PLY file of the C-alpha trace (Angstrom):
ply
format ascii 1.0
element vertex 165
property float x
property float y
property float z
element edge 164
property int vertex1
property int vertex2
end_header
-23.42 -28.89 -31.09
-24.88 -28.75 -27.64
-24.56 -31.15 -24.63
-27.56 -29.58 -22.85
-29.66 -32.44 -21.47
-26.93 -35.13 -21.70
-25.37 -36.71 -19.07
-21.51 -35.98 -18.65
-19.15 -38.73 -20.18
-17.87 -40.74 -17.16
-14.73 -40.68 -19.36
-14.54 -37.05 -19.05
-14.33 -37.34 -15.20
-12.06 -40.33 -15.01
-9.67 -38.25 -17.30
-9.63 -35.35 -14.88
-9.05 -37.55 -11.78
-6.10 -39.34 -13.67
-4.86 -35.91 -14.54
-4.97 -34.60 -10.98
-3.72 -38.26 -9.47
-0.71 -38.01 -12.24
0.28 -34.37 -10.96
0.13 -35.41 -7.20
2.30 -38.66 -7.99
4.51 -36.43 -10.04
5.00 -33.77 -7.03
5.78 -36.49 -4.78
8.42 -38.02 -6.94
9.95 -34.62 -7.57
9.96 -33.97 -3.79
11.60 -37.19 -3.08
14.34 -36.64 -5.81
15.06 -33.28 -4.58
15.46 -34.52 -0.87
17.49 -37.46 -1.94
19.67 -35.41 -4.28
20.41 -32.66 -1.14
20.52 -35.28 1.44
21.44 -33.56 4.66
23.97 -31.62 2.71
21.00 -29.31 2.03
21.18 -28.20 5.78
24.13 -25.55 4.91
26.39 -23.58 7.28
24.41 -20.41 8.74
26.96 -18.37 10.57
24.15 -16.24 12.00
22.89 -19.90 14.02
24.12 -19.71 17.61
23.19 -23.34 18.00
24.89 -24.31 14.89
27.84 -22.10 15.87
28.02 -23.61 19.44
27.97 -27.10 18.09
30.54 -26.08 15.53
32.90 -24.75 17.97
32.77 -27.76 19.92
33.71 -29.99 17.18
36.20 -27.70 15.85
38.04 -27.74 19.19
37.78 -31.52 19.30
38.76 -32.25 15.62
40.33 -29.58 13.87
42.17 -27.29 16.14
45.01 -29.41 16.51
46.03 -29.00 12.98
43.97 -25.60 11.96
44.80 -23.68 15.07
42.45 -22.62 18.21
42.07 -19.24 16.48
41.55 -20.87 12.94
45.26 -19.38 12.24
46.48 -22.82 10.31
50.24 -23.82 10.76
53.05 -21.68 9.87
54.35 -21.85 6.36
51.21 -23.36 5.23
51.74 -22.52 1.56
55.23 -24.27 1.42
55.39 -27.98 1.31
57.34 -29.56 4.23
60.02 -32.31 4.50
57.25 -34.89 4.02
56.25 -33.01 0.51
52.76 -31.92 2.10
51.92 -28.65 2.85
50.96 -27.54 6.41
47.17 -27.11 7.55
46.07 -23.92 6.04
44.23 -21.05 8.11
40.70 -20.95 8.12
40.23 -17.33 9.07
40.13 -14.69 6.74
44.19 -14.89 5.92
43.86 -18.27 4.42
41.78 -19.50 1.25
38.86 -21.45 2.85
36.61 -18.68 2.20
37.30 -18.93 -1.72
35.79 -22.06 -1.89
31.94 -22.83 -1.87
30.12 -24.36 1.22
29.56 -27.68 -0.84
33.38 -28.20 -1.84
34.51 -27.37 1.71
31.86 -29.73 2.88
32.97 -32.79 0.48
36.74 -32.01 1.82
35.92 -32.27 5.25
33.83 -35.39 4.71
36.07 -37.11 2.20
39.61 -35.68 2.84
41.66 -33.54 1.14
43.30 -36.16 -1.16
39.87 -36.56 -3.18
39.87 -32.98 -4.23
43.66 -32.59 -5.30
45.36 -33.33 -8.47
46.66 -36.84 -9.22
49.22 -37.83 -6.63
48.57 -35.16 -4.46
48.91 -36.14 -0.75
47.81 -34.22 2.06
47.33 -34.67 5.94
43.47 -33.76 5.88
41.84 -37.01 6.53
38.31 -37.92 5.62
35.70 -37.37 8.61
33.01 -39.37 7.13
33.06 -42.11 9.74
33.78 -39.62 12.59
31.29 -36.76 12.07
27.96 -36.76 10.73
26.75 -34.22 8.07
25.04 -31.75 11.02
28.49 -31.74 12.61
30.53 -30.86 9.50
27.88 -28.01 8.56
28.19 -26.85 12.03
32.10 -26.60 12.05
31.58 -24.56 8.47
29.40 -22.28 10.42
31.38 -21.69 13.25
34.65 -20.80 10.89
32.30 -18.59 8.92
31.14 -16.80 11.66
34.60 -15.77 12.59
35.12 -13.95 9.48
34.83 -10.26 8.66
31.72 -9.18 7.12
33.03 -8.19 3.92
34.63 -11.74 3.77
31.57 -13.29 4.30
29.93 -11.12 1.71
32.51 -12.33 -0.88
31.88 -16.05 0.20
28.40 -15.78 -0.15
28.89 -14.41 -3.85
31.11 -17.37 -4.21
28.17 -19.72 -3.07
25.72 -18.12 -5.33
27.97 -18.44 -8.50
28.64 -22.29 -7.55
24.91 -23.12 -7.66
0 1
1 2
2 3
3 4
4 5
5 6
6 7
7 8
8 9
9 10
10 11
11 12
12 13
13 14
14 15
15 16
16 17
17 18
18 19
19 20
20 21
21 22
22 23
23 24
24 25
25 26
26 27
27 28
28 29
29 30
30 31
31 32
32 33
33 34
34 35
35 36
36 37
37 38
38 39
39 40
40 41
41 42
42 43
43 44
44 45
45 46
46 47
47 48
48 49
49 50
50 51
51 52
52 53
53 54
54 55
55 56
56 57
57 58
58 59
59 60
60 61
61 62
62 63
63 64
64 65
65 66
66 67
67 68
68 69
69 70
70 71
71 72
72 73
73 74
74 75
75 76
76 77
77 78
78 79
79 80
80 81
81 82
82 83
83 84
84 85
85 86
86 87
87 88
88 89
89 90
90 91
91 92
92 93
93 94
94 95
95 96
96 97
97 98
98 99
99 100
100 101
101 102
102 103
103 104
104 105
105 106
106 107
107 108
108 109
109 110
110 111
111 112
112 113
113 114
114 115
115 116
116 117
117 118
118 119
119 120
120 121
121 122
122 123
123 124
124 125
125 126
126 127
127 128
128 129
129 130
130 131
131 132
132 133
133 134
134 135
135 136
136 137
137 138
138 139
139 140
140 141
141 142
142 143
143 144
144 145
145 146
146 147
147 148
148 149
149 150
150 151
151 152
152 153
153 154
154 155
155 156
156 157
157 158
158 159
159 160
160 161
161 162
162 163
163 164
């Protein structure tokens, strides 16, 4: 059967246009969903970004150093519970456990506080910074902390992040 000399069916053209329009709408929906799902958390902590590190240092000095130390050294005996039953602030340098956790978890701990991620009944002095710091500032603090780690610790942490995805 041949279509030579026949006018193409308007339905065939309409079907192709509908297919293209549907594909465009689907791409838009997926793009919006990915943006909403990732939110500003998708920005991430880049320990090689000088602007992000500078902001992170400023925020760290203002909000974190009082407990975690000016040099990320943490409080003495941080692995043992104090008289109040809570552990002192841990170091964020390579001697602590911060680098053992993926960025997304670290972000959430800073944003929502330490108790949100501990076992039932866990108490900590780590507050939620949700109402104090915006996401950009939280990521910047993490970038600053990571920028202070030795290269081998950064490589190990990058692998932890990769496995967490």
